[in-house]
N, C-alpha and C positions, 0 to 999 in steps of 0.2 A: 747250405752247401750241397751241391749236386753229387749224387752218387755216380759211380762209373756207369751203371746201367742207364741212368737218366741222361748222362752226358752223351753216351752212344746214341740214344734215341734222338736227342736234340741235334746231334751232328747229322744223322741220317735224314731227319726231317729237313734240316737246312739244305742239305745237298739236293733232296728231291724238290724242295720248294724253289731252289735256285734254277733248276732245269726248267721248271714250269714258267718261272718269271722270265728267264732268258728267252724262252720260246715266244711268250706273249709280247715281249719287247720287239721281237723281229716281225711278228705278223699282227700285233694287237691294235694298231691304230685303225680308226674307222675307215680311212681312205685306203689303207693297205688291204684290209679285209675286202672292201668293195672291189678293188682292182683284181685281187687274187680270185675272188669268186667269179667276176666277170670273165676273166681269162680261162676259166674252166671250160668255156664253150669253144675255145680255140684261139688261134692267132688273130690279132686285131691291129688295125692301124691306130695311130695316136688319136686322130680325130674321131674314130669310132668309139674308142675308150672314153674320150672326153664327153661325147654325146650320151653314151650308155650309163656312165657313172654320174653325170651331172656335175663333175668337178671343173674347176677353172684350169686353164692351161698351165699356170704356174704350179698349182697344187699337184696336178697329175704328173707333171714333169719331175717334181721333187720326189713323189711317191715311187714313180718308175725307176728313178735313179737309186733310191733306197733299196727297192726290191731287186734290182740288178746287183747291187753291191753285196746283198746278203744271199745271192744265189737262187732266188725264187723265179726270176724273170730273165729271159733272153731278149736281146734287141737285134733286129735285122734291118739294115738299110738297103732299100731298093733304089738304085741310082738311075734307072731308066726313067724317062719322062712319063708321068710326073713322078718326081722324087717322093718317096714315102718311107716312113719308119714303121716297122711292124714289131709287135711285142707278143711273146708267147711264154708259157710256163716252162720251166726246166723240170727235170724229173723231181727235184725237191719241191717245186711248186705244185706239180701234179699230185704229189703224195698227200696233199692237203684235202683232196676230194672226200675221203671218208670222214675227215674232221668236219667239213662243212655239212655233210649228210647227217652226222651225229648231232651237231648243233641244231640243225633244222628239225630233226626228230625230237630232240629235247624241248625245243621251243614250242613245237606243235602240241606236245603233251602238257608242259608245265606253264606256258605263258598264254595259251589259247583262252583260258578262262577270263582274263582281263583284257584281251584284245591286243596286248603288246606283242604277241608272237607275229601277228599279221604285219604290224608296223616294222618290227625288227627284220623279218625275212624280206618284206617288201622293199626296205631300203637297200638290201643287198642285191635284189633282182631287178630293180627298176632302173 
């Protein structure tokens, strides 16, 4: 039987874990991370993102729709010839820059020994 103190600690842990889990569900897929990282450089056209991320048009379209829906990405349609769709980060998306920096720093420190840091960071930047 749990004591009141243990129950309070479990509730607090659960609330903290839920926030982290919710956050990772919004940004945590491989393709979402790649697109969010790529857009840190600035606004890009759909085809530029497709080339730079190496994703298929279908996957990229789905990911961009998800990121728009969760408020990380804005979409702008340029109707002059040639018609083009541009994507950029919202303030919410831009706020992830320090997170990417921290992950890269962590990877350089802890994953460099086995070479997986280069592979992990390279997949986000290539």
